[in-house]
VOFI-265384 format. One line per field, with one value per residue: residue number from 1; z negated, x, y of N, C-alpha, C, O in turn. Coordinates in nm, 2 decimals, padded with zeros to 4 digits. Layout:
<recs>
i: [NUM  ...]
n_zz: [Z  ...]
n_xx: [X  ...]
n_yy: [Y  ...]
ca_zz: [Z  ...]
ca_xx: [X  ...]
ca_yy: [Y  ...]
c_zz: [Z  ...]
c_xx: [X  ...]
c_yy: [Y  ...]
o_zz: [Z  ...]
o_xx: [X  ...]
o_yy: [Y  ...]
</recs>
This chain:
<recs>
i: [1  2  3  4  5  6  7  8  9  10  11  12  13  14  15  16  17  18  19  20  21  22  23  24  25  26  27  28  29  30  31  32  33  34  35  36  37  38  39  40  41  42  43  44  45  46  47  48  49  50  51  52  53  54  55  56  57  58  59  60  61  62  63  64  65  66  67  68  69  70  71  72  73  74  75  76  77  78  79  80  81  82  83  84  85  86  87  88  89  90  91  92  93  94  95  96  97  98  99  100  101  102  103  104  105  106  107  108  109  110  111  112  113  114  115  116  117  118  119  120  121  122  123  124  125  126  127  128  129  130  131  132  133  134  135  136  137  138  139  140  141  142  143  144  145  146  147  148  149  150  151  152  153  154  155  156  157  158  159  160  161  162  163  164  165  166  167  168  169  170  171  172  173  174  175  176  177  178  179  180  181  182  183  184  185  186  187  188  189  190  191  192  193  194  195  196  197  198  199  200  201  202  203  204  205  206]
n_zz: [00.02  00.13  -00.04  -00.10  -00.01  -00.21  -00.43  -00.62  -00.95  -01.19  -01.37  -01.30  -01.45  -01.65  -01.97  -01.97  -01.82  -01.61  -01.39  -01.13  -01.02  -00.75  -00.73  -00.55  -00.41  -00.27  -00.25  -00.34  -00.31  -00.43  -00.60  -00.84  -00.88  -00.80  -01.01  -01.25  -01.20  -01.19  -01.44  -01.63  -01.57  -01.59  -01.81  -01.91  -01.88  -01.64  -01.31  -01.18  -00.81  -00.58  -00.27  -00.21  00.05  00.23  00.17  00.25  00.56  00.60  00.60  00.85  01.01  00.99  00.96  00.79  00.50  00.36  -00.01  00.00  -00.04  -00.37  -00.45  -00.27  -00.37  -00.61  -00.56  -00.42  -00.68  -00.82  -00.70  -00.68  -00.95  -00.93  -00.84  -00.94  -01.24  -01.52  -01.73  -02.03  -01.84  -01.83  -01.65  -01.45  -01.38  -01.21  -01.22  -01.01  -00.95  -01.18  -01.34  -01.19  -01.22  -01.56  -01.51  -01.40  -01.59  -01.85  -01.71  -01.58  -01.78  -01.90  -02.06  -02.13  -02.07  -01.94  -01.87  -01.67  -01.64  -01.65  -01.46  -01.60  -01.56  -01.24  -01.07  -01.27  -01.28  -01.55  -01.68  -01.52  -01.59  -01.62  -01.85  -01.91  -01.95  -02.12  -02.34  -02.46  -02.37  -02.40  -02.36  -02.52  -02.45  -02.32  -02.30  -02.10  -02.10  -01.95  -02.13  -02.05  -01.84  -01.52  -01.47  -01.74  -02.04  -02.34  -02.47  -02.42  -02.37  -02.68  -02.74  -02.69  -02.68  -02.70  -02.64  -02.95  -02.91  -02.76  -02.71  -02.72  -02.62  -02.57  -02.34  -02.36  -02.27  -02.01  -01.64  -01.45  -01.36  -01.56  -01.56  -01.69  -01.77  -01.71  -01.93  -02.15  -02.24  -02.25  -02.01  -01.65  -01.65  -01.91  -02.00  -01.86  -01.89  -02.16  -02.16  -02.08  -02.25  -02.40  -02.29  -02.26  -02.51  -02.59  -02.44  -02.50  -02.73  -02.66]
n_xx: [00.05  00.05  00.13  00.00  -00.02  00.12  -00.03  00.11  00.06  00.19  00.44  00.78  00.98  00.80  00.74  00.51  00.24  00.03  -00.22  -00.47  -00.77  -00.99  -01.36  -01.66  -01.76  -01.59  -01.34  -00.99  -00.94  -01.14  -01.37  -01.40  -01.22  -00.99  -00.99  -00.96  -00.73  -00.54  -00.56  -00.45  -00.27  -00.08  -00.11  00.14  00.17  00.21  00.09  -00.07  -00.25  -00.47  -00.54  -00.76  -00.79  -01.05  -01.08  -00.85  -00.88  -01.14  -01.08  -00.87  -01.01  -01.26  -01.48  -01.80  -01.72  -01.75  -01.68  -01.34  -01.33  -01.34  -01.06  -00.89  -00.91  -00.84  -00.56  -00.40  -00.45  -00.26  00.00  00.05  00.09  00.34  00.50  00.49  00.58  00.50  00.55  00.51  00.25  00.01  -00.35  -00.64  -00.94  -01.22  -01.49  -01.59  -01.30  -01.16  -01.30  -01.18  -00.93  -01.01  -00.96  -00.78  -00.59  -00.47  -00.33  -00.19  00.00  00.01  00.05  -00.16  -00.56  -00.80  -01.17  -01.34  -01.67  -01.77  -01.91  -02.11  -02.37  -02.56  -02.74  -03.01  -03.04  -03.00  -02.96  -02.79  -02.49  -02.13  -01.95  -01.85  -01.53  -01.42  -01.51  -01.28  -01.05  -00.74  -00.57  -00.54  -00.81  -00.98  -01.32  -01.45  -01.77  -02.10  -02.40  -02.64  -02.61  -02.69  -02.55  -02.47  -02.62  -02.61  -02.79  -02.79  -02.55  -02.45  -02.62  -02.37  -02.12  -01.85  -01.44  -01.26  -01.03  -01.14  -01.25  -01.54  -01.64  -01.90  -01.98  -02.19  -02.51  -02.46  -02.39  -02.33  -02.09  -02.06  -02.23  -02.40  -02.75  -02.95  -03.09  -02.99  -02.75  -02.53  -02.23  -02.12  -01.82  -01.74  -01.79  -01.59  -01.33  -01.32  -01.35  -01.10  -00.94  -00.96  -00.86  -00.59  -00.50  -00.50  -00.33  -00.08  -00.10  00.03]
n_yy: [-00.12  00.20  00.51  00.77  01.15  01.33  01.65  01.83  02.07  02.32  02.24  02.15  02.05  01.90  01.76  01.57  01.48  01.39  01.22  01.30  01.18  01.19  01.20  01.01  01.19  01.42  01.61  01.58  01.90  02.03  02.28  02.19  01.98  02.16  02.39  02.25  02.11  02.35  02.42  02.28  02.26  02.56  02.55  02.39  02.18  01.86  01.84  01.60  01.56  01.31  01.16  00.88  00.64  00.66  00.89  01.06  01.03  01.13  01.37  01.38  01.30  01.45  01.32  01.18  00.92  00.60  00.58  00.30  -00.05  -00.13  -00.33  -00.15  00.06  00.06  -00.07  00.19  00.37  00.17  00.22  00.50  00.55  00.32  00.47  00.74  00.60  00.49  00.60  00.80  00.88  01.00  00.88  00.97  01.14  01.23  01.10  00.88  00.82  00.85  00.57  00.39  00.40  00.34  00.03  00.03  00.05  -00.03  -00.27  -00.12  00.03  00.25  00.59  00.69  00.79  00.93  01.05  01.22  01.24  01.00  00.76  00.58  00.42  00.32  00.58  00.63  00.35  00.19  -00.01  -00.11  -00.14  -00.08  -00.13  -00.30  -00.39  -00.19  -00.21  -00.39  -00.23  -00.12  00.12  00.42  00.63  00.91  01.03  01.29  01.40  01.52  01.62  01.57  01.41  01.19  00.97  00.85  00.97  01.15  01.03  00.74  00.66  00.63  00.39  00.25  -00.02  00.04  00.04  00.08  00.23  00.49  00.81  01.01  01.29  01.52  01.72  02.00  02.02  01.99  01.89  01.54  01.72  01.90  02.19  02.31  02.37  02.74  02.80  02.72  02.84  02.86  02.79  02.67  02.74  02.77  02.53  02.35  02.48  02.46  02.17  02.12  02.19  02.03  01.82  01.87  01.91  01.58  01.50  01.64  01.46  01.23]
ca_zz: [00.00  00.11  -00.18  -00.08  -00.04  -00.38  -00.50  -00.77  -01.03  -01.32  -01.42  -01.23  -01.55  -01.81  -02.06  -01.94  -01.67  -01.57  -01.25  -01.13  -00.90  -00.70  -00.69  -00.43  -00.21  -00.25  -00.20  -00.46  -00.34  -00.42  -00.69  -00.99  -00.92  -00.85  -01.19  -01.38  -01.22  -01.26  -01.57  -01.71  -01.51  -01.66  -02.02  -01.89  -01.82  -01.47  -01.25  -00.96  -00.70  -00.42  -00.25  -00.14  00.19  00.27  00.19  00.36  00.67  00.66  00.63  00.89  01.14  00.98  01.01  00.64  00.53  00.24  -00.05  00.02  -00.16  -00.47  -00.37  -00.25  -00.54  -00.76  -00.54  -00.41  -00.79  -00.86  -00.59  -00.70  -01.10  -00.89  -00.75  -01.08  -01.30  -01.64  -01.92  -02.05  -01.77  -01.81  -01.56  -01.53  -01.32  -01.18  -01.17  -00.92  -00.99  -01.34  -01.35  -01.07  -01.32  -01.61  -01.44  -01.41  -01.70  -01.98  -01.67  -01.53  -01.86  -01.86  -02.22  -02.20  -01.93  -01.91  -01.73  -01.62  -01.59  -01.70  -01.43  -01.69  -01.51  -01.09  -01.13  -01.25  -01.30  -01.68  -01.68  -01.46  -01.65  -01.59  -01.97  -01.98  -01.92  -02.26  -02.44  -02.48  -02.30  -02.52  -02.33  -02.52  -02.37  -02.32  -02.16  -02.16  -02.03  -02.00  -02.24  -01.98  -01.69  -01.49  -01.46  -01.88  -02.08  -02.50  -02.56  -02.32  -02.47  -02.84  -02.76  -02.60  -02.73  -02.63  -02.75  -03.06  -02.83  -02.63  -02.76  -02.59  -02.66  -02.54  -02.32  -02.39  -02.15  -01.93  -01.56  -01.43  -01.31  -01.63  -01.57  -01.79  -01.73  -01.74  -02.01  -02.24  -02.30  -02.18  -01.85  -01.62  -01.67  -02.03  -02.03  -01.73  -01.98  -02.33  -02.14  -02.01  -02.38  -02.53  -02.24  -02.33  -02.61  -02.59  -02.34  -02.56  -02.84  -02.62]
ca_xx: [00.01  00.17  00.21  -00.10  00.05  00.06  00.00  00.16  00.09  00.29  00.62  00.84  01.02  00.71  00.73  00.37  00.21  -00.12  -00.28  -00.59  -00.84  -01.17  -01.46  -01.68  -01.82  -01.60  -01.19  -00.88  -00.91  -01.28  -01.33  -01.39  -01.04  -00.86  -01.07  -00.95  -00.50  -00.45  -00.57  -00.36  -00.09  -00.12  -00.12  00.24  00.20  00.21  -00.06  -00.11  -00.35  -00.41  -00.69  -00.76  -00.72  -01.08  -01.09  -00.78  -00.94  -01.21  -01.00  -00.81  -01.14  -01.39  -01.56  -01.77  -01.74  -01.84  -01.53  -01.30  -01.37  -01.22  -00.94  -00.83  -00.89  -00.71  -00.38  -00.35  -00.35  -00.14  00.14  00.08  00.17  00.48  00.59  00.57  00.63  00.39  00.60  00.45  00.20  -00.21  -00.42  -00.81  -01.01  -01.35  -01.62  -01.51  -01.16  -01.22  -01.35  -01.13  -00.83  -01.00  -00.98  -00.62  -00.47  -00.38  -00.27  -00.04  00.06  -00.02  00.02  -00.31  -00.63  -00.85  -01.27  -01.42  -01.79  -01.78  -02.06  -02.20  -02.44  -02.59  -02.81  -03.17  -03.04  -02.93  -02.94  -02.63  -02.40  -02.01  -01.85  -01.80  -01.39  -01.46  -01.53  -01.16  -00.97  -00.60  -00.51  -00.63  -00.88  -01.07  -01.44  -01.51  -01.92  -02.23  -02.51  -02.76  -02.53  -02.79  -02.45  -02.48  -02.60  -02.60  -02.89  -02.72  -02.38  -02.42  -02.61  -02.27  -02.03  -01.71  -01.34  -01.23  -00.92  -01.21  -01.32  -01.67  -01.68  -01.95  -02.06  -02.31  -02.67  -02.37  -02.44  -02.21  -01.98  -02.05  -02.28  -02.53  -02.87  -02.86  -03.19  -02.87  -02.66  -02.37  -02.19  -02.04  -01.68  -01.68  -01.76  -01.50  -01.23  -01.36  -01.30  -00.96  -00.82  -00.98  -00.77  -00.43  -00.46  -00.50  -00.22  00.00  -00.16  00.01]
ca_yy: [-00.02  00.35  00.58  00.86  01.26  01.43  01.77  01.86  02.18  02.33  02.26  02.01  01.96  01.94  01.66  01.51  01.45  01.38  01.23  01.34  01.12  01.28  01.12  00.99  01.28  01.52  01.54  01.63  02.01  02.07  02.37  02.15  01.90  02.31  02.41  02.14  02.14  02.50  02.54  02.21  02.31  02.72  02.55  02.36  02.00  01.86  01.76  01.56  01.50  01.28  01.07  00.74  00.66  00.70  01.06  01.14  00.97  01.24  01.50  01.42  01.29  01.50  01.20  01.10  00.76  00.54  00.47  00.22  -00.13  -00.11  -00.38  -00.06  00.21  -00.01  -00.06  00.33  00.36  00.13  00.30  00.64  00.52  00.33  00.63  00.80  00.60  00.49  00.61  00.95  00.93  01.06  00.92  01.05  01.13  01.26  01.01  00.72  00.85  00.77  00.43  00.28  00.44  00.30  -00.04  -00.07  00.19  -00.17  -00.35  -00.01  00.00  00.43  00.62  00.76  00.80  01.02  01.03  01.28  01.22  00.87  00.70  00.44  00.34  00.37  00.74  00.61  00.26  00.21  -00.09  -00.19  -00.06  -00.04  -00.06  -00.45  -00.34  -00.10  -00.28  -00.47  -00.15  -00.08  00.20  00.55  00.74  01.07  01.01  01.42  01.34  01.55  01.63  01.49  01.31  01.10  00.87  00.81  01.05  01.14  00.91  00.65  00.64  00.61  00.27  00.13  -00.09  00.04  00.04  00.15  00.34  00.55  00.89  01.05  01.47  01.58  01.89  02.09  02.03  01.95  01.75  01.53  01.75  01.93  02.20  02.31  02.49  02.82  02.80  02.69  02.97  02.76  02.80  02.60  02.77  02.72  02.37  02.35  02.55  02.34  02.00  02.12  02.26  01.89  01.72  01.93  01.76  01.45  01.43  01.62  01.37  01.08]
c_zz: [00.00  -00.01  -00.10  -00.07  -00.14  -00.40  -00.61  -00.78  -01.09  -01.30  -01.37  -01.38  -01.68  -01.83  -02.04  -01.83  -01.63  -01.41  -01.23  -01.02  -00.85  -00.70  -00.59  -00.35  -00.21  -00.23  -00.28  -00.43  -00.35  -00.55  -00.87  -01.01  -00.96  -00.99  -01.30  -01.39  -01.25  -01.38  -01.65  -01.70  -01.53  -01.76  -02.00  -01.86  -01.64  -01.37  -01.14  -00.90  -00.60  -00.39  -00.18  00.00  00.28  00.31  00.29  00.55  00.73  00.67  00.78  01.00  01.11  00.96  00.83  00.64  00.37  00.13  -00.01  -00.09  -00.28  -00.45  -00.39  -00.34  -00.61  -00.69  -00.50  -00.56  -00.84  -00.82  -00.59  -00.84  -01.07  -00.87  -00.89  -01.18  -01.48  -01.72  -01.88  -01.91  -01.84  -01.65  -01.59  -01.36  -01.31  -01.13  -01.12  -00.99  -01.15  -01.36  -01.32  -01.19  -01.40  -01.62  -01.47  -01.52  -01.81  -01.85  -01.63  -01.63  -01.86  -02.00  -02.27  -02.05  -01.99  -01.83  -01.78  -01.62  -01.55  -01.61  -01.50  -01.63  -01.29  -01.13  -01.13  -01.27  -01.48  -01.70  -01.63  -01.46  -01.61  -01.72  -02.05  -02.01  -02.09  -02.30  -02.56  -02.42  -02.45  -02.47  -02.42  -02.42  -02.40  -02.27  -02.21  -02.04  -02.11  -02.04  -02.18  -01.84  -01.67  -01.49  -01.65  -01.98  -02.27  -02.54  -02.47  -02.37  -02.58  -02.84  -02.72  -02.64  -02.63  -02.76  -02.90  -02.98  -02.75  -02.73  -02.70  -02.66  -02.51  -02.44  -02.29  -02.31  -02.02  -01.83  -01.58  -01.36  -01.42  -01.68  -01.60  -01.72  -01.72  -01.86  -02.18  -02.30  -02.29  -02.02  -01.84  -01.66  -01.85  -02.14  -01.94  -01.87  -02.16  -02.28  -02.08  -02.11  -02.42  -02.42  -02.25  -02.44  -02.68  -02.54  -02.40  -02.75  -02.82  -02.62]
c_xx: [00.05  00.15  00.14  00.01  -00.01  00.11  00.03  00.12  00.15  00.42  00.66  00.93  00.96  00.71  00.66  00.32  00.07  -00.20  -00.37  -00.68  -00.93  -01.26  -01.56  -01.71  -01.72  -01.42  -01.08  -00.90  -01.05  -01.28  -01.31  -01.27  -00.92  -00.90  -00.91  -00.76  -00.46  -00.49  -00.51  -00.24  -00.04  -00.08  00.01  00.25  00.19  00.13  -00.04  -00.18  -00.32  -00.53  -00.69  -00.78  -00.91  -01.08  -00.98  -00.85  -01.00  -01.17  -00.95  -00.89  -01.25  -01.50  -01.65  -01.75  -01.75  -01.65  -01.51  -01.40  -01.28  -01.09  -00.86  -00.84  -00.80  -00.57  -00.35  -00.36  -00.25  00.02  00.15  00.16  00.31  00.55  00.59  00.62  00.53  00.47  00.56  00.33  00.05  -00.24  -00.55  -00.83  -01.17  -01.46  -01.58  -01.38  -01.14  -01.19  -01.30  -01.01  -00.84  -00.97  -00.88  -00.50  -00.41  -00.28  -00.13  00.06  00.09  00.00  -00.13  -00.40  -00.79  -01.01  -01.36  -01.52  -01.78  -01.95  -02.10  -02.26  -02.44  -02.75  -02.93  -03.20  -02.96  -02.91  -02.83  -02.52  -02.25  -01.94  -01.81  -01.61  -01.36  -01.42  -01.40  -01.04  -00.86  -00.56  -00.56  -00.72  -00.95  -01.17  -01.50  -01.72  -02.03  -02.28  -02.61  -02.71  -02.57  -02.69  -02.40  -02.49  -02.60  -02.63  -02.80  -02.64  -02.43  -02.47  -02.50  -02.21  -01.91  -01.54  -01.32  -01.12  -01.06  -01.25  -01.39  -01.65  -01.79  -02.01  -02.23  -02.45  -02.57  -02.46  -02.35  -02.11  -01.98  -02.10  -02.43  -02.64  -02.90  -02.98  -03.11  -02.80  -02.57  -02.33  -02.12  -01.86  -01.63  -01.68  -01.64  -01.34  -01.23  -01.31  -01.15  -00.86  -00.85  -00.85  -00.59  -00.40  -00.43  -00.41  -00.10  00.02  00.01  00.14]
c_yy: [00.12  00.43  00.75  01.01  01.29  01.54  01.78  02.02  02.18  02.28  02.15  01.93  01.90  01.75  01.57  01.58  01.40  01.38  01.24  01.31  01.19  01.15  01.05  01.02  01.38  01.54  01.56  01.80  02.10  02.19  02.30  02.11  02.02  02.36  02.39  02.12  02.29  02.50  02.42  02.25  02.47  02.65  02.41  02.23  02.02  01.82  01.72  01.49  01.39  01.20  00.97  00.76  00.69  00.88  01.12  01.15  01.10  01.35  01.52  01.45  01.39  01.48  01.15  01.00  00.70  00.53  00.36  00.13  -00.08  -00.18  -00.19  00.04  00.11  -00.02  00.05  00.34  00.32  00.21  00.40  00.61  00.42  00.42  00.69  00.76  00.62  00.56  00.79  00.99  00.94  00.95  00.90  01.03  01.19  01.12  00.88  00.72  00.76  00.66  00.38  00.37  00.34  00.08  -00.12  -00.02  00.01  -00.28  -00.22  -00.04  00.21  00.48  00.67  00.74  00.82  01.05  01.14  01.28  01.08  00.83  00.56  00.33  00.39  00.46  00.64  00.41  00.19  00.08  -00.23  -00.13  -00.10  -00.05  -00.25  -00.47  -00.27  -00.12  -00.36  -00.34  -00.08  00.03  00.29  00.59  00.81  01.04  01.16  01.39  01.52  01.56  01.54  01.46  01.25  00.98  00.77  00.93  01.01  00.99  00.77  00.57  00.60  00.45  00.17  00.10  -00.06  00.06  00.13  00.30  00.41  00.64  00.97  01.19  01.47  01.74  01.99  02.16  02.14  01.82  01.65  01.57  01.95  02.13  02.22  02.40  02.63  02.86  02.78  02.73  02.90  02.80  02.76  02.60  02.74  02.61  02.34  02.42  02.47  02.22  02.03  02.14  02.07  01.81  01.79  01.86  01.70  01.43  01.49  01.54  01.23  01.04]
o_zz: [-00.11  -00.10  -00.06  -00.13  -00.18  -00.40  -00.71  -00.69  -01.10  -01.21  -01.39  -01.41  -01.79  -01.76  -02.08  -01.77  -01.75  -01.34  -01.32  -00.92  -00.94  -00.68  -00.50  -00.24  -00.13  -00.20  -00.32  -00.54  -00.29  -00.62  -00.97  -01.11  -01.05  -01.08  -01.37  -01.48  -01.31  -01.44  -01.77  -01.78  -01.47  -01.82  -02.06  -01.81  -01.56  -01.39  -01.04  -00.92  -00.54  -00.48  -00.09  00.06  00.39  00.42  00.39  00.63  00.83  00.76  00.84  01.08  01.20  00.95  00.75  00.75  00.27  00.18  00.02  -00.17  -00.28  -00.44  -00.49  -00.37  -00.68  -00.76  -00.54  -00.60  -00.90  -00.89  -00.53  -00.85  -01.16  -00.89  -00.95  -01.24  -01.54  -01.80  -01.78  -01.89  -01.92  -01.55  -01.69  -01.27  -01.41  -01.02  -01.20  -01.07  -01.19  -01.39  -01.37  -01.25  -01.40  -01.73  -01.52  -01.52  -01.81  -01.88  -01.65  -01.61  -01.82  -02.09  -02.38  -01.95  -02.07  -01.71  -01.88  -01.57  -01.44  -01.65  -01.44  -01.63  -01.22  -01.19  -01.03  -01.27  -01.47  -01.77  -01.66  -01.36  -01.53  -01.73  -02.15  -02.08  -02.15  -02.33  -02.68  -02.43  -02.55  -02.56  -02.42  -02.30  -02.51  -02.15  -02.32  -01.92  -02.21  -02.04  -02.24  -01.75  -01.76  -01.52  -01.68  -02.00  -02.32  -02.59  -02.56  -02.41  -02.57  -02.90  -02.71  -02.72  -02.53  -02.89  -02.93  -02.99  -02.64  -02.83  -02.62  -02.78  -02.39  -02.49  -02.21  -02.30  -01.96  -01.87  -01.69  -01.30  -01.39  -01.76  -01.57  -01.63  -01.69  -01.90  -02.29  -02.41  -02.41  -01.94  -01.93  -01.70  -01.89  -02.25  -02.01  -01.91  -02.24  -02.35  -02.04  -02.10  -02.45  -02.47  -02.24  -02.47  -02.79  -02.59  -02.37  -02.84  -02.91  -02.60]
o_xx: [00.09  00.19  00.22  00.11  -00.13  00.23  -00.03  00.13  00.22  00.50  00.60  00.95  01.01  00.68  00.71  00.35  00.03  -00.22  -00.43  -00.68  -00.98  -01.22  -01.47  -01.71  -01.76  -01.37  -01.19  -00.87  -01.07  -01.17  -01.24  -01.20  -00.83  -00.82  -00.82  -00.68  -00.36  -00.46  -00.50  -00.14  00.06  00.01  -00.02  00.36  00.17  00.11  -00.01  -00.19  -00.21  -00.62  -00.61  -00.80  -00.91  -01.07  -01.01  -00.85  -00.97  -01.21  -00.96  -00.89  -01.33  -01.59  -01.58  -01.75  -01.76  -01.54  -01.61  -01.48  -01.17  -00.99  -00.80  -00.74  -00.70  -00.48  -00.23  -00.24  -00.16  00.11  00.24  00.27  00.39  00.67  00.70  00.71  00.50  00.40  00.57  00.31  00.01  -00.16  -00.60  -00.77  -01.23  -01.48  -01.53  -01.35  -01.11  -01.08  -01.31  -01.10  -00.76  -00.96  -00.86  -00.38  -00.29  -00.18  -00.01  00.16  00.19  -00.02  -00.18  -00.35  -00.87  -00.99  -01.43  -01.53  -01.79  -02.06  -02.10  -02.23  -02.35  -02.85  -02.96  -03.30  -02.85  -02.81  -02.81  -02.46  -02.27  -01.85  -01.77  -01.57  -01.26  -01.30  -01.41  -00.92  -00.90  -00.49  -00.68  -00.69  -01.00  -01.15  -01.57  -01.74  -02.04  -02.31  -02.66  -02.78  -02.56  -02.75  -02.34  -02.39  -02.59  -02.58  -02.74  -02.66  -02.44  -02.41  -02.51  -02.18  -01.87  -01.54  -01.37  -01.14  -01.06  -01.29  -01.33  -01.66  -01.77  -02.07  -02.32  -02.48  -02.58  -02.54  -02.29  -02.04  -01.94  -02.04  -02.53  -02.62  -02.78  -02.97  -03.16  -02.77  -02.53  -02.41  -02.04  -01.80  -01.52  -01.64  -01.58  -01.28  -01.14  -01.22  -01.09  -00.74  -00.75  -00.76  -00.49  -00.31  -00.37  -00.36  00.01  00.11  00.07  00.17]
o_yy: [00.16  00.36  00.84  00.99  01.29  01.58  01.74  02.09  02.07  02.29  02.05  01.82  01.87  01.66  01.46  01.69  01.40  01.47  01.18  01.39  01.27  01.04  01.02  00.96  01.46  01.43  01.58  01.86  02.21  02.18  02.33  02.14  02.02  02.36  02.44  02.12  02.34  02.60  02.46  02.26  02.50  02.71  02.31  02.18  02.11  01.70  01.78  01.37  01.37  01.19  00.96  00.87  00.76  00.95  01.20  01.25  01.16  01.43  01.63  01.55  01.42  01.55  01.10  00.95  00.78  00.50  00.28  00.17  -00.02  -00.10  -00.13  00.10  00.13  00.02  00.07  00.33  00.38  00.24  00.45  00.65  00.42  00.43  00.69  00.83  00.72  00.60  00.86  01.11  00.85  00.95  00.85  00.97  01.19  01.07  00.79  00.64  00.65  00.62  00.26  00.43  00.25  00.02  -00.24  -00.04  -00.03  -00.35  -00.24  -00.10  00.27  00.39  00.68  00.69  00.76  01.07  01.15  01.39  01.04  00.85  00.45  00.21  00.45  00.41  00.57  00.34  00.15  00.06  -00.35  -00.08  -00.19  00.03  -00.29  -00.56  -00.31  -00.10  -00.38  -00.38  -00.03  00.08  00.26  00.58  00.80  01.02  01.17  01.37  01.59  01.44  01.45  01.48  01.17  00.87  00.67  00.99  00.90  00.90  00.71  00.46  00.48  00.37  00.05  00.19  -00.11  00.09  00.24  00.42  00.35  00.59  01.04  01.19  01.43  01.84  02.02  02.28  02.25  01.73  01.64  01.49  02.06  02.20  02.16  02.48  02.66  02.98  02.81  02.68  02.90  02.84  02.74  02.50  02.71  02.59  02.25  02.32  02.44  02.16  01.93  02.13  02.00  01.75  01.72  01.78  01.71  01.33  01.44  01.55  01.17  00.92]
</recs>
C-alpha cells in the first residue's frame, strides 16, 4: 500500500504528532478538518492529514465515489503510521476516519486515539452498533461527541459498554459535526474550540 500524500501543519520539531483522517463525505481540506489542524498546530502540535484512495481519486477526477472497502481503509492508515512511526503518535479523525483508526490502534501500537464524532451506529439504526472492538480497546482514547449526534447521542451512548481506556466528552447541543442549534446559546466555533482544547490536553498527556 503506497503512502498517501501527507499534509502537515505545525512545528516540524514538535514532540507530539497527531494524525487526522477525514470522514466519508469530505476530504482533508474541509472547513472542519482545516479548523482542527490549524488550531492544534497553533497550540504547538504537529498535525498530519491524509486522504484515503477514493478521496484522492475524487480530487483528481472530480467524480464522487463511495469509500473504499474497510481492508483498504485500514491498510492506508497502517501505511501512514509506518511512515511516521508509532512512538508518541496519536491517531484519529472525523467520523469514519476515526472509526477506522480505532480498528487498528491497538495493532499499530500508537500512543493514543482521538475520535471526532464516532459513528456508533448508522443514522436511524441504533441496533446496528459499531462498538464491539471498543469494549476491549487498550489504547488510551478520547471520543468527542455532539450531544445530539444522530450516529450516537448522549442517551444512546450512556448505555454502551466501553473500555475503561475510553473517555467520552460531550459538546453542548452538537450534531455530528458539533454544530449546535441557535436556540442552545452555543456556537459551532465555541464547540470546535473546546474540542481542540480537549485534544491538546489529551495529546500532551500521552
